[in-house]
N, C-alpha and C positions, 0 to 999 in steps of 0.2 A: 659617804666618802671616797675620793676616789684617786689611790698613788699607787705610782710606778715604779717607787726603786727607793732604796735604801735614803735618801737624802728627803723624798716625801716622805716619807713612810715614818724619818725619825721628827717632820717638821709636827704631820697628820695624830700619831699620838702624842705629844705633846698638845695640841689642840681639842681632841676626844675626851685624856681624862682632863683638861679642862669645863668641861663642856658641862662633860657627865657630873660635875662636883655642881654645875649652877643649874640642871636640869636627871636632877635621879632618876627620874622617869627614860628619857631619850632614849633611841631605839637610831644604833648606826649601823644602814648595811653598804655594803659594799667589796671593795680590793685596795689592798692595803697589805701590810707586812708584820714583823713581829711584834712591835710595837704599838701597832695600830687595833691588831686584836688582842694585844693584850690590854686596852684603853678600854676592853667590851664592841670592836668591829667587828659583827658577824658579816663571812660571804664564803661563796666555793674555791672563789680566784685566787690568788697569792699573787704578788708588787710582781714576782720573774714571770710571769704570763704576759708581762705589760711589759717589760729590762727591754728594750733590742736597741743596739747603737748602732748609726749608719745607716745611711737611706737604703744600700743594696740588703743588710740585714732586714729592715723593713716588710723590703716586698719575700724575702724567705719565709716569714714567718705571719707573714699576712693573715692564712686561717684560721690561728690562732688569735690571733690579735678578735680579726671578726666574730669567733664564739664567744670570748668577751665583753665584744662591744652589742651584739645581741642579747645575752644575760643582762647588761646594765640595762637598757632600754627599754625590756622588755620591765623591770623593776621597776621602773619610772610610769610604767602607762599603770601598774598594775598593783604598786604601794602609793600612790601621789605622793613622796615627799611633802616637808615643808619646805625641806631644801637640798640645794644638790653642791655637793663641797668638793672643786675641784683641785687637789695637789700638781703642780706643775706639768710635766709630759702635755704638754700644749696639743698636739698635733693628733692625740686624742681627745684628749679632755674637752675640746672645742664643739669637737662634732656631738657628742654626749652633752655636751651647753647647749647645744641646737637642739638634738630631738627637747630636749628639759624642757629650754624655749617658750616649746610647740604649743608643750604641755600644762603651761603656765608658772611653773617651777620655775622659782628663784635660780639665781648661782651664781656663787663666792669663787670665785677663784683664788689660789695662795700660791703667790711665787709668780713674778710677770715673765710670759717670753723677753729672751733677750732679743728686743726690738734697737736694742741700742746699738746693740753687735750688727746682725742681719735682719733684713727681708722687715723696715720701718715701717712702708706701707700697710701692718696690719691690724697698727692700731686702732685705727676706720671701724674696724670687723671685728675684733675684738671686743672695744665700746658697744661695740650691738647687743654680741654674747652675751655678755656677764650685767648684772645686778651690783657688784662691787667687787674691786680686787687690793689684793693683800701685797706687799710688794716686802722685799725685803733688804732692799739700800737703800736710801736720800734720796738719792740724785734722778729714783725710779718716775714720783708723781709728777713732775715737770715734761714727762715725755706722753702724756698723756692730757694734760691741760686744754688742751682745744679741744677736748672730745667733753658729754656729759658725765663719762664711766665715776663715778666715785671711787678715788682712790687714795688708800691708807698705808702710812712704812709704821709698818709695824716693829720696827728693829728686826735684826737678825736672834734667834731660839738661840744658837749655837754661842750666840754672849755670854749665857750664861748654864749653857750643853758639856759646852769643851771645856770639862774641865777634868783632872787626872781624876782616878777610879782610887787609884792608890800612890802611895808618894812612891817615887823614884828608885830609893835603897829597895825597898821592903821587889819592886817587879827585876831589879840589877839580881835580886836574893837568891829570887828564883829561876832565873835565866839561870842561875849558877854563875854570872857573872864575876872575877874581882876588878878592882875598884880600879883599876890599868885598862881594862878595857872599854873599846868604845860601844855602843849599840848606834844597826843602822835599822829600820824598819823598812819593809817593801808594804806597799799601798796598791795594791794591782787593776782597786780598782774594787765597785760593788757587781757589775755586771758580765754576765759571760762572755760575750764578747771584748768586756776589756783581760779580764783572763785568759784568753786565751791569746789576744794581740799580742801581751804583757809580761806574764808566766818565765815566757822564755828569754827577754835579755836583763831582764830582774833579775834569775840567777845567772845567769852569765855575767852580770855586774857584779853581785856579789862574788864570784872564784879571780876575777879579773880584781877588784879589790881587796881581797886578803890574799891576790899573789905581792900585792904589790905595799900593803902595810898593813906589820903583824898588831898583833891580839885588837881584834876587830869582829863583834858576834853581830848575827842576824836574825831578827825574826820576820814574821810573814802576818799581818794583822788580816785576816781571812773574815770580811765586810759575813755579817748577819745573813745578806742575800743568795749568798752563797755553803756551800757543804763543798766538808773534806775528802766527797766522790769527786765534785768539780776540777778540785784541787791535780789528786791524781791523775782523773782524766787525760788530762794535759801537763802534768810536771814531765818534761822532755829527762828521757835516760841517760843520756850523756851527763845531766845534772842530780842523776841518783848518790844516795851518799858514799852510794861502793864510789863511787867515779875517780876517780886521780883525783887532787888537787882541789876537791870540789870540797869548801867549808857546810859545815852545818847549817841550816835556817830551821827554825821550828816554826809552828805553823798554831798562831795561835786564835783563837775563836771568840768572839764578845769582848773585847778589850783592846780595842783599838782604840781607846785614849790612856790607856795604862802606856800601854807600849808607848802610845808619841811621846806623855810625859818622859819616858824615862828616858829615850831615844837621845844620841848626839846628833844625829841628822837620820832627813829618809827618803827614801824613791816614791812621789805621789800622784797616780793619775790624775788627772785634770780633772776636774768636778767640785764639787762639796768638799772632798776631802781635802783639799788645798788649804780652804780657806778654816777646817776643824786646826789642821796641821799649825796654820798660822793663830791662832787664837790660844793653843797651845803651846805658844814659842817654844816650836821644834826648826827648826833649819833643815831647810827641804831643798830639793829637785822635783822636778814636776814634769811627766810625762806624759807624750800620748802620742797615741802610734791606732788605726785605721783601717778599715780595707783602703783600698790604692784611690778604687774610682771614690769610695764616700770621701777621701778627702781630696781628691781635685775638683772637685765638685763645692763642694764647702770652703773649699780654697776662692776661690772664686765670687763666693756671697760674702759673706763674714769682711764684714769692717772693724773690727779694733785691732789694737797691735799688741794684746794678750791672749792667752787663750785659759787661763784661770782664773779664776776669779779674787787669788791673793791679788795680785798683780791689777789686776781689771780695779778692787778697794782701794788699794796702794796710788794708783795712779801712776806708779813706774814701774820699770824691772824688775823690783824689790830680788826678785828668785830666780833662778836661770828655769827654763822651759827650754826641755828636748823633743821636738814635735817629729814626728813620721820618720825619715833616714836617721836622724840624728841619735836615734831611740835606740845608742850605741854603747858596750860594753865598754870601751875606753875612754870613753866621754863623757859618761854618766859615774865611774871610778873617777875621774880624772874629777869631776864636779863634785863627789862623796868628799875625795881628799880635801880639798879646799875646804869644803865643811868639818873636817878633823881636825885642820891643823892650823887651819887663818881665825884671831879668836875675834883678831879687831872686824873682820868679813862678818862673822856672825853676831857680832855686839851691832852691830846697822841693821840686817838683818831685824833681829829681837827690838829694838829700837821700830820697825817699821809695821812688826807686827803689831805691839801697843797703840800704833797711832789707826793700826785697823779695828781694833779695839774698840777705840774711844767715840770712832765711827758707826757702830753697829750696834752701837748701844743705848739710843737715843730716840724710843720708837713714840709718836704722836699719839697712838694707842696700843691694847694689846686685841692681838685678831679673835681669841675668844668674843671682846665690846662688841667688838663687831658683829661675828657670826648671832652672840645671843640679842641684836635688836632685830632679825628675822624671826628669831622663834619666841620673841616673849607676845 
């Protein structure tokens, strides 16, 4: 099993837990994060070894990626597993799938690449590499209808995983909040590259919003794949607690769902987190910023009108998206003020979130059922 970021670790952890319940003697090797390791995955590498944002960043990290790839191909050759399960991370995992196919090892891939967004020509190659594809969105099987690849809509696990882990009032009390105060949660991403790009602007937004609106508190939801040291290394000096006018930002690790469930609004890095926030009913603004060259290349290739999963599943601009140069404290503070003061707008947004949940909660089969077919 191979996953390369927090969202893949979440999917892989749930799948591996279900598999081990069916096959108690199952051994799983590969790359994953805390959830997959807790479910029994064994391996010397972590998802951070594969978590890279952007084309330019991949080039910089290529030696490490090659080291992981070499290790995994060695495992395939020596262990000859019954099955290779790759989770998202297509640019890396499909090279691995090609090696597995050459050894006669079947491959199940979990999460379709965004062929509906860009590089649709990949569909035929994907069909040749895989033995089964598990997809998260009900519109995806039709994309592969002209191929021989079996594709199963398994629903999105977040429809039952994305629930508050603590009551709203308990979380707010733990943060020392009064009933009159509003809570804004920052989700700057699960990868180091995202944190580097977004932490500064999001902290500056906190200062700007605190200046405009009284009685607002801030919390940063730190992904399991990042550490406090990662944050400390990138925390701008001008936004330190001692800086004049800088509001306190509480850093909380491992309680993202609790914070989102208690939040009045959130700034969320584009990715799976936008879907998590939507399913938790948290009013949000989506932010996306990468290396300039990466953005300029991607802008010419991407063929969808939105960058957030929340808007793509909704089918319209349900939440505001701020991309590249628009990731500015003045604009983001303005967006947050609207969410904190316009109850009608928030009501419409939450109705849209309910529609998203309904679309994603009706799978054809469960992922463990598909994978089990390869193991019996």
